[in-house]
C-alpha positions in Angstrom: 129.5 127.4 287.9 126.3 125.4 287.6 123.2 127.4 287.0 120.8 127.7 290.0 123.4 125.9 292.0 122.4 122.5 290.6 125.0 119.8 290.3 126.4 119.7 286.8 125.7 115.9 286.4 121.9 116.7 286.3 122.0 118.8 283.2 125.2 118.1 281.3 125.1 115.8 278.3 127.8 113.1 278.2 129.8 113.0 275.0 129.8 109.8 273.1 132.0 108.8 270.2 130.5 107.6 266.9 131.7 104.1 267.5 130.0 104.1 270.9 126.7 105.3 269.4 126.9 102.6 266.8 127.4 100.0 269.5 124.4 101.2 271.4 122.2 101.1 268.2 123.3 97.5 267.5 122.5 96.5 271.0 119.0 98.0 270.8 118.3 96.2 267.5 119.4 92.9 268.9 117.4 93.1 272.1 113.6 93.1 271.6 111.7 95.8 273.6 110.0 94.6 276.7 106.7 96.2 277.7 104.7 96.0 280.8 101.0 94.8 280.4 99.8 98.4 280.5 102.4 99.6 278.0 101.6 96.7 275.7 97.9 97.6 275.7 98.6 101.2 274.9 101.0 100.2 272.1 98.3 97.9 270.6 95.7 100.7 270.7 98.2 103.1 269.1 99.0 100.8 266.3 95.3 100.1 265.6 94.7 103.8 265.4 97.4 104.2 262.7 96.1 104.6 259.1 96.4 101.5 257.0 97.8 101.7 253.5 97.4 98.7 251.1 100.5 97.6 249.4 101.3 94.5 247.4 102.6 92.2 250.1 105.9 90.5 250.2 105.9 86.7 249.5 104.1 85.0 252.3 101.6 87.9 253.0 98.8 85.5 252.2 99.0 82.1 254.0 99.1 79.2 251.6 95.7 77.3 251.6 94.1 79.8 254.1 90.4 80.2 253.9 89.8 83.5 255.8 89.0 86.6 253.8 90.1 89.1 256.3 92.8 91.6 255.4 95.9 90.6 257.3 99.6 90.9 257.4 99.4 93.9 255.0 98.0 91.6 252.2 95.5 92.8 249.7 93.6 89.5 250.0 93.4 87.4 253.2 92.3 84.1 251.8 94.5 81.9 249.5 91.5 80.4 247.6 89.9 83.9 247.2 93.2 85.2 245.7 93.3 82.2 243.3 89.7 82.8 242.3 90.4 86.4 241.5 93.5 85.4 239.6 91.3 83.0 237.6 88.8 85.8 236.8 91.6 87.9 235.4 93.3 85.0 233.7 90.3 83.6 231.8 88.1 86.7 231.4 90.9 88.8 229.8 92.3 86.2 227.5 89.1 84.8 226.2 87.7 88.3 225.5 91.0 89.2 223.7 90.6 86.3 221.2 86.9 86.9 220.5 87.6 87.5 216.7 89.3 84.1 216.4 86.4 82.5 218.4 83.8 84.1 216.0 85.6 82.7 213.0 86.1 79.3 214.6 82.5 78.9 215.6 81.3 79.9 212.1 83.7 77.4 210.5 82.2 74.7 212.7 78.6 75.6 211.9 78.8 76.5 208.2 82.0 74.9 206.7 80.9 75.5 203.1 80.5 79.3 203.7 83.6 79.5 205.9 86.1 77.0 204.5 89.2 78.4 206.1 90.6 80.8 208.6 91.4 83.7 206.2 88.2 83.1 204.2 86.2 83.2 207.4 87.7 86.6 208.4 87.1 88.0 204.9 83.5 86.8 204.8 82.6 88.1 208.2 84.2 91.5 207.6 82.5 91.8 204.2 79.1 91.0 205.5 79.1 92.5 209.0 82.0 94.9 209.0 84.9 94.7 211.5 82.4 94.9 214.4 81.2 91.4 213.4 84.4 90.0 214.6 83.6 91.1 218.1 80.1 89.8 218.4 79.5 88.0 221.6 82.4 89.6 223.5 80.1 90.5 226.6 78.9 86.9 227.3 82.5 85.8 226.6 83.8 88.2 229.2 81.1 87.3 231.8 81.1 83.6 231.2 84.8 82.9 231.2 85.4 85.2 234.2 82.9 83.1 236.1 84.4 79.9 234.8 88.0 81.1 235.6 87.1 81.9 239.2 85.7 78.4 239.7 88.3 76.7 237.7 91.4 78.1 239.4 89.9 78.6 242.9 88.4 75.1 243.2 91.4 73.5 241.6 93.7 74.8 244.3 91.1 73.7 246.9 90.6 70.1 245.5 94.3 69.6 244.9 95.0 70.4 248.5 92.0 68.3 249.7 92.9 65.2 247.7 96.6 65.5 248.6 95.7 65.6 252.3 93.4 62.6 251.9 96.2 60.7 250.2 98.9 61.5 252.7 102.3 63.0 252.0 103.9 59.8 250.6 101.0 58.9 248.3 100.5 62.5 247.3 104.0 62.7 246.0 103.9 59.3 244.4 100.6 59.9 242.6 100.8 63.6 242.1 99.6 63.5 238.5 96.4 61.6 239.5 95.8 64.3 242.1 96.3 67.0 239.5 93.8 65.2 237.2 91.2 64.6 239.9 91.5 68.2 241.3 91.1 69.8 237.9 88.2 67.5 236.9 86.3 68.4 240.1 86.9 72.1 239.6 85.8 72.1 236.0 82.6 70.3 236.7 81.6 73.3 238.8 83.1 75.9 236.5 81.1 74.6 233.4 77.8 75.1 235.2 78.8 78.7 235.7 79.9 79.1 232.1 77.1 77.2 230.3 74.3 80.0 230.1 76.8 82.5 228.8 78.2 80.1 226.2 74.8 79.3 224.9 74.0 82.9 224.2 77.4 83.6 222.9 77.2 81.0 220.2 73.8 82.1 219.1 74.9 85.7 218.8 78.1 84.8 216.9 76.6 82.2 214.4 73.0 83.1 213.7 72.7 86.2 211.5 70.5 88.9 213.0 69.8 86.9 216.2 70.8 89.7 218.5 73.2 92.6 218.9 74.8 91.2 222.0 74.2 89.7 225.5 71.6 92.2 226.7 69.1 91.4 224.0 70.3 87.9 223.3 69.7 86.5 226.7 66.0 87.5 227.0 65.4 86.2 223.4 67.1 82.9 224.1 65.0 82.4 227.3 61.8 83.3 225.5 62.5 80.8 222.7 64.0 77.9 224.6 63.3 78.5 228.3 65.7 78.8 231.2 66.5 75.0 230.9 67.7 75.7 227.3 70.6 77.7 228.7 71.9 74.5 230.2 71.2 72.1 227.3 74.8 72.2 226.3 76.2 71.4 229.8 76.9 67.7 229.1 78.9 68.3 225.9 80.5 71.3 227.6 81.7 68.9 230.3 82.8 66.6 227.5 84.9 69.4 226.0 86.1 71.3 229.1 86.8 68.5 231.7 89.3 66.7 229.4 90.7 70.1 228.4 91.2 71.2 232.0 92.6 67.9 233.1 95.2 68.2 230.4 95.7 71.9 231.1 96.5 71.5 234.8 98.2 68.1 234.8 100.4 68.9 231.7 101.2 72.3 233.1 102.3 71.1 236.5 104.4 68.3 235.0 105.9 70.5 232.3 106.9 73.2 234.9 108.7 70.5 236.9 110.4 69.2 233.7 111.5 72.7 232.6 113.1 73.4 236.0 114.7 70.0 236.1 116.1 69.7 232.6 116.0 73.2 230.9 116.3 76.0 233.4 119.9 75.9 234.7 119.1 76.8 238.3 116.4 76.0 240.9 113.2 77.9 240.9 114.1 79.4 244.3 117.1 81.1 242.6 115.1 82.4 239.6 113.8 85.9 239.5 110.1 86.5 239.4 110.4 87.4 235.7 112.2 84.2 234.9 109.5 82.2 236.8 106.7 83.8 234.9 108.5 83.0 231.6 108.5 79.4 232.6 104.8 79.6 233.5 104.0 81.0 230.0 106.1 78.4 228.2 104.6 75.5 230.2 101.2 77.0 229.6 101.6 77.1 225.8 102.8 73.5 225.6 99.9 72.4 227.8 97.5 74.5 225.6 98.4 72.7 222.4 97.7 69.3 224.1 94.4 70.7 225.5 93.2 71.8 222.0 93.7 68.4 220.5 92.1 66.5 223.3 89.0 68.7 223.6 88.3 69.6 220.0 85.7 67.0 219.1 83.5 68.1 222.0 84.1 71.7 221.0 82.6 71.0 217.6 79.6 69.3 219.3 78.9 72.2 221.6 79.0 74.8 218.8 76.6 72.7 216.7 74.2 72.0 219.6 74.0 75.6 220.6 73.5 76.8 217.0 70.9 74.2 216.0 67.6 73.9 217.8 66.2 70.4 218.6 69.2 68.3 217.3 70.9 65.6 219.3 74.6 64.9 219.6 74.2 61.6 217.8 72.7 63.4 214.8 75.5 65.9 214.7 78.1 63.2 214.7 76.3 61.3 211.9 76.1 64.5 209.8 79.7 65.6 210.4 81.5 62.2 210.4 84.2 61.3 212.9 87.1 62.7 210.8 85.5 66.2 210.6 84.5 66.0 214.3 88.2 65.7 215.2 89.7 68.0 212.6 87.3 70.7 211.5 88.7 74.0 212.8 91.5 72.3 214.7 94.5 74.3 213.3 92.9 77.6 214.3 92.0 76.2 217.7 95.5 75.0 218.4 96.8 78.5 217.7 94.1 80.1 219.8 94.2 77.7 222.7 98.0 77.4 222.8 98.3 81.2 223.0 95.3 81.5 225.3 96.6 78.9 227.8 100.1 80.3 227.9 98.7 83.8 228.6 96.3 82.4 231.2 99.0 80.8 233.2 101.2 83.9 232.8 98.5 86.2 234.1 97.4 83.9 236.8 100.9 83.4 238.2 101.7 87.1 237.8 98.7 87.9 240.0 99.8 85.4 242.5 103.2 87.0 242.6 101.6 90.4 243.0 99.7 89.4 246.1 102.8 87.7 247.6 102.3 84.0 246.6 104.7 81.7 244.8 104.2 80.7 241.2 102.4 77.5 240.5 104.3 74.2 240.5 106.2 72.1 242.9 109.9 72.9 243.7 112.2 70.4 241.9 115.5 69.3 243.4 118.5 69.8 241.0 
């Protein structure tokens, strides 16, 4: 007997088998829900009211070459170039600060070769005279300067690479890709060195002139008082001479070595490699590129160190004093070790950050 005299069909629940339930579930998944305009508006308002939690996005969360900086698609960073700039800050800021002791010894070897004739002698002398803390002098301007440089270097490289490739057209961009890598990296480094130069000037003074300053906080005002604001940028021309060839080699060599490794060494396409394997390729290609970078840019590195440490001297006078052989070789072995490791780590950190925010690692896909 139905309660209250109602027909049983109004309150009884039909019995469905498990297979029938599964079939209904599959049908609902295959057919997208259709909403009326009113329902759609309510759904949008409801979704907007939900709390947003930031997660590392899946690949594709940030659109390649996008310029907007809004948070979108669950991504931590909306703009592609912004993401690359932040990756550059982490990449260059962390690695250059890590190798500050090596940089201190290298700069002193370049400035006073008689007192610091070799790597180990340089370490011993600095520790004996200044203690272990002396090996970390100038770490603050190093961290600030190379973070600023890294943001401009990587962010603008990606921008100029895309811009020049678009200007060249698809066919020429593929045919002359190395020229595009070179032009894009040179353009980016031109801007990056202007950001780096003031910090580099103070860093070298703090590291190589005994008693000059404890660090950046007292070193910068003293530098400006003695040489003026313009003095902070007196080394920008030799810095361009050092860094632009270095960066051109760094990016062009890296891009080509990555392609060569995937084509001739790695037994499977990049798309089939795990993220860990891809980051391993990035580090290896970065280290190889770093060794080439050190050799190409070393003469200008000697000039920059001498110019910033010696007041009122010209580049021509330094070359005459040092001689061409010393200009190319003094401090080179240490710089090869330092820059090789540095560049390998930079590319590893940069690509790791790109992967973290949902972007692919750097380098074109190579057909097997």
